[in-house]
N, C-alpha and C positions, 0 to 999 in steps of 0.2 A: 701427369700426376699434379694434383693441386699443391699449390705452394703452401708451406707451413707459416702461419702468421707469427710475427715476433711481437710480444706485448711491448708497450712503452717502458715498463719497468725493466724488462729483460734487456731491451736495447740500450737504455741508459746505463744500467750496471755493466753490460758488456763493453760499452764504450769507455766507461770509467776504468775498468780493470785492464782494458787494452792500453789505455793512456799510461797506467802504472807500469805495464810491461815495458813500454818504450822508455820510461824513466829509469827502469832498472833499480838496483839497489838490494838491501837486505830483506825487503819484503817478499822477493820473489823466490820460487824454487819450492821443493817439497817441504812437507812439514818436518820440523826438527824437535824431537823430544828432548827435554832437559833431563840430564842423569839425576838419579835421587840424590838428595843431599845426605851428608853424614850427620846422623842425629847428635844432639847434644849428650855428652857423657860417653860416646862411643869408645874413646881411648880407655877409660876406666873399665868399661864393659869387657873390652877385648883382653884386658889385663887380669880380669877376675880369675881366681883359682879354679873355678868350674870350667873355664875354657869355653865360653859360649861362642857360637859362630858369628861371623862378620854380619852386622845388621843390614849393610848395603849390598853385599854380594851373595849372601846365602839365600837360596830359595825356600819357599815354605816347607817343602819336604825335608830339607836339611834342618831347618829350624825345629820341625815337629819331631824328627828323630832325635835331636839333641835333648829336647825336654822330655821325651818318652824314656830316655835313659837316666834321668835324674831321679833321685828319691824325692818323694813329694814335699818333704821339708826343704830340701834344697831348692826345688823349683820355686816354691813360695817365697823363700829368702831372696832369691835372685829377683823376683818381681818387685819385692819390697825395696831392694837396694837400687833398682834401675827401672822405676815405674814408667818413665817417659819413653824407654826403648821397648820394655816388655808390653806396655799397653798399646803399641802401634805396630807390632812386628807380626806379619802374617806367618802362620804356622804355630805360633804360641797357643796353647789351650785356651779356650774361650774363657773359662772361670778365671785364669790368671790375667787375661787382658782386662776382664771386668774389674778384678781386684786392683790391678795397677792403675787403672783410670780413676777408680774411687779414691785411691790413696793420693794421687796427683791432682785430682780435681774434685774435692769433697762436695762442691756445690752440686754435682751431678750424681752424688752417691746413690739416689734412688732410681737411677736409670741404667740400662744395659749399654754401656759405652764401649765400643770395640776399637775405638781410635779417637785421640784427641790431641790436637796441636794448635796452641793459641798464638803462634808467632804469625807475623804478616796478616794475611786475610784469614788464616785459620783453616783447620780442617776438623771434621768430626764424623764419626760413623756410629749410628745408634741402631740397635736391634729391638724389634718387638716380636715377642714370641720366644719359644724355646729353641735357640740355634742348635743345641747339641742333639735334639731329638727330631728336628724338622726333616721331613722327607722332601719338602719343596721349600725353596728360598726365593724370594723376589727381591731384587736389588733395584733401588730407585736412584738414578744418576741425574742430578739437577744441572741447570744451565747457567747462562750468563748472569753476573752480579750476585750469585749466591755465595755467601760467606758465613763465617762462624757467627758473626753478629746477628744475622738474619735467619739462622738455622731454625729457631723456634718462632720468631715473629713474622718473618717474611720481608722481602725487599720493600722499603717504604712503609713498613708496618701493615702491609697487606697479608693477612694470615694464610690465605690460600696459596701464596708463593712460598711458604716455609716448608722445607723438606720434612721436618719433624711432624708437622700437621698432616702433610700429604700421606706420610707413612702410616699415621694413626688412622686416617680415614679408610685407607685400604685394608689395614689389618682388622679394623672394626667391621668392615663390610664382609670380609672373609669369614670372621667368626660368626657374624650374624646368619650367614647362609649355610656355613658348614662348622658348627661348634667343635666338632672333634677333629677338624683338619689339623694335620701336623705341618703347619706352615709358619715361617718366619719371614718378617719384612724387614729390609735394611734400608735406612736412609743413608746413603753413601756420598758424603761429601769428602771423598778421599783424594780429590785433586783441586787445583786452583783454577776455577773458571775465569774466563776474561771479564773485564769490566766494560760497561757501555757498549758502544758500537764502533769501537776504534779498530786498530790494526789487528790486535789479537783476536777479535771476534771474526774478522773476515778471513784470517788464516787458521790453521789447525795445529799449531805448535802445542798449545795448551791441551788440546784434545789428545795429541800423540802421547804427551807425558801422562795425562789421565788414563789413556788406554793401557799403558804398561802397568800402572798401579792397579787398574781393574782386573787385568789378567793375573796379576799376582794374587789379589785378594780372592778371586774365584778359585785359583789353584789351591789356596788354603782351605776354602770351604768344602771342597770335595775330598780332601784327605780323610781317609777313614770312613767315608760315607759313600760307598759305591752305588747305593740305591737312590742317592739323592739327585734331584733335578733342580735346575736354576733357571729363573726368568730375569732377564735384564730389561729394565724399562728406562729409556733415556728420554728426557723432556728437553726440548729445544736444543741448545748447544750440547747438552748431555748425550743426545742421540748421536752426535759425531763421535764422542768418546766411545760409545757402544759399538758404532760402525767400524772405527779403526781397531778397536780391541777384538772384534769378531773372529778374525782368522786364527787368533792365538788363545781363544777361550777353550776351556775344557769341553769335551763332548757332552758332558752332563748338562751344559747350557742348551736347553731345548727350545727356548723361545726368546726372541729379541724384539722389544716394542719401541717404536719411535713415535712420540706424542709431540705435535706441534713442531716438527723438525725442519730446519733450514737446509737439510741434506745430510747424508752419512759419509761423505768424503769419497764416494764411489758414483759411477754413472747409473748403476742399477743393481738389483738384488744379488745378481750373480757375482758382482765385484766384491761382495762381503766375504766371499769364500768361507761359508759356514753351512753346517748341516742343520742348523737351528731354523725353526720357522721364524719368518720376519713379519712383523705386523706394523701397521702405521695407520694414523689418522690425524687430520687437521680439521679443527672446528670451523664451521662456515664463517664465523666472524673473527678467526684467528688472523692477525696481520701477517703471520709467517706465510700465508698463502701468497702474498704479494712479493715475496723475495724471489727473484729469478734463479732458477736451477741451473746456474752456470759455474764452471770451475776453469780458471786460466792460470797456469803456472803458480799453483798454490794458493790462489785467491779465490774465494767462494767454496761452496761445498757440494756442488753437483745437483743432480735432479732431486726434487723433493720427494721423499718416500711416499707421501700422500698422492702423488701423481700415479694414476694407474699404470703408466708405462714403466714406472720403476720396478713393479713386480711384486710389491709386498702385499700380504693379505690385509683386507680392510677391517679396521676395528671401528665399531659404531661410535660416533661423537657428534651427531647433528644437534644435540641438545646442550653442548658445552658452550659456555660463555667465554669468548675471547681466548687469549693466549695461555691463561693461567687457571682455567677453570676445570681441567680435566679430572681433578680429584674431589670436586664438590660432591656431596652425599647424593644428590638427586640424579646425577648424570648416568647415562648408558655406558660412558667410557669407564667410569669407576666400577660399575657392575661387571663389565666385560673383563677388566683386569682382575677383579676378584674371582670370577669364574675360571679365568685362565690360570690363576694361582692355585685354586682349589681342585682343579681337574688333573687327571693323569697327563703326562706329557704329550699324549696324542689327542687329547680332548679339544673340542672346538667351542670357544666362548661366544661365538656369534649367534 
């Protein structure tokens, strides 16, 4: 049997990670998700006469049931009293989350904001399209160095890196091809991505925390929408979030896409333990292709999904420029994503 060649990059990273294994310490071991923080105002919320559910422990179904049992005036009044909690709580009706975030962040009053937190690096979730009537929802999960400050402008002022811009490109392309398509696109900065190329980027703790948030978010999206299907698109480190979330995503998530992915935290497609179709691509000039697909004691992210041996379906991206160009208007990748979003769950965008 011919010997498998080991690339210099793979050999170097393997040796480096092996050295870290010998050093030991807190860097090693499985990914550890951080429990959700108690939101500001939670004590007053729990003491409210309407007896709302605990925002930390109650799942979207429990939250939705509570709001369904309120008179409309009471639900609106609660959103006005506690906009920070209502505006970020999965299971709260869409219109109330929009209202709460308009009240709490009037500078974004002309946008459909489904979540907003300006503490630390910040979090924000923006919707394009009519989420309440959408039959298909596309969730874009961004990667390393994405924060609230760059949500509209992109890391380093490079617009094509901005989640809001990427979501607009995809939504516009969907509308151009299928004007009547009932599709919503969500730019989901619902977790805290790592910064730079340090410890947090090599490990998956941030991704594990983000995966729990993504599972909760998608659980909320399917409540009351039995015919709805969902596409999750993870770019770069965001694909690790999607990969770790995959086993716990609702069955209505029919497609998971990994763009420019350093790995999904598993050795191959079967490790995702999902019935969803899994798609992947890495542009010819994307530096992510040089990342070795190794994983040793919690360091590294496993085989790249763009590697045919991973087992993902290939998405076209030969004309994509670099690591951040997947949503540029002229690319085959953007068209394929639009086709995937606008088709039935069993449609093929290739």
